[in-house]
Residue, then its C-alpha position, 0 to 999 in steps of 0.5 A: m442452886h447458887t454459884n458463889q458462897r453465902t454470908l450474912a450481910r450483918s450481924v445478929e443476936c439472940s438468946g435462950i435456954g439450952l435443952h439439956s442444960g438448962k442454962e441460959v446462953n447468948v449468941t451472935i451470929k456474924a458474917a465470916p470470909v470466903n472459906h471459912g465454913i461455919k465455926f464456933v466460938r466459946m467467948d465464955l471461955p479463956h482463949k476464946p477457943i474456936i470449934s469447925a463445924h464439921f463431921r472430924n469434931v463429932v464427939d457424941t450424938s447420944l442426944a443430940t449433935t455435939l462438936g469438940a476440940d480440944g477438951v472444949i465442946v458445943s452442942t445441940v448445934e443441928h437445928l442451927m446447921a439446919t439452917f444454915a444449910g437450908l438458907s445456903i449460907d456458907n460461911a458464919l462466926v458463932e459466938m456463945d456464952a455458954y456450950e449449948a446452943p439455945i433451943m428457942d421453941g425447938s425448931a429452926e423458926a427463929f434462926t432462920s427468920m433472924l437470918q433472913e432478917a440480917g439478909i445474905k450477902t453473895q461473896s466472890g468465891k465460888r461455892y463447891m460441893f460433893v455430887v454423889k456418883k454411886p450409892i453409900e449406905m448404912e444400917d444397924d439394928g433396923k435403921k437405915v440410910g444412905l446417899y444415891p445419885s439425884d440431880t438436886l439435894k432431896i431428902s425422903y425419911t420415913i419414922e416408926f413409933d409405936h404411938p398412936l398420933v406418930k405410927c409410920q410417917s414418911y416425908s420427901i422433900s427436894l431441898t431450896d432456900s424457900l421450901f426449908e423455911k415454909e416446910i421444914s423450918r418450923a417442925r419442933t423437936f419432939g419426945f415422949l414423956n416417960e422417956v422426957n421424965y427419965l431424962k430429966q431425972n438423970g441430969f438431961a432435958r432440964g431446959g425441956s418443956l412445952e414451949n420447946a418441945v411437941v411432948l407426947d403421952q399415951e393418948g395424945i400431944l400435952n401442947d394446947e396448941g396442938l401441931r404445926y404440920q400433920d406429919e411434923f414429927v417426921r419433919h422435924k426428922v427431915l431439919d434434924c439431917i439437914g444439920d447432921l448432912s451439913l456437917l460434911g462441910m460443902p453442899v450435897l449433890g444427892h438423895i439421902v433415904a432415911h429410915k428410922s435413922g437418927h444423928a448417931l447413924n447420920h454421922a456414921l454415914l458422913k464418915r463412910f462418905i467420904d472414905q469412899k471416894a470413888c462414890w462422889e467428886t467435887v464440883h463447882a456450884p452449879l454442876v452444868s451438864p456435858 
């Protein structure tokens, strides 16, 4: 557990296409001062509007996590946000010249290696975190997600899909920077061919391809190289969950348990979490036992 806030040692850049927009986007990630948090800047718009990566700014969770403020949006931010959280980076400024973050290869691997290459710098400001004291749960239509007391950030996730290659998969991890890189960051987003075709016909997933997603038909996987992990599907859901949870704005010490959850229910949990003030407290990291 890092006791102080962290940012980048230098700026880094990448380019790619948006999964849903199909638009090319250039991204520059810069260091930011203590207590800045993660903020996005739309460099392509007049006045270069800034949007804080915070759950109160979430405006859509239907296909990805979209942040918005004053009519301006940045979308599909969950993989980049998961990378900041997974590498314990508290403060950064993300400049984008289009509204959708690049999908890269569908995982967080490119972002992870890019940020590590930039170097991570420890800052003078203390790191604060939420400590879960009592359980907080959400349930909707057979989907469940809850936060429970724990002395580490632990994520336990279960998915169920009516497909012979996916079926029911469960995965649990006590998150550290190195485990995020090794076990989670390389897990790619996935979709089913009939759903991908439907999305494309309706103007979504314009940038989607076998280069940036694992695509399944009724029998198997269309990607020639196969899977990166046997349970890559559930690991990617853990990746998304880390990104969603990071929108609380501070790290969490607790155990998140999810069953068939997604962006919408994860986001609903964050809203309930903040409202249930008796269920958590904020402390300096790391937590020192009395």
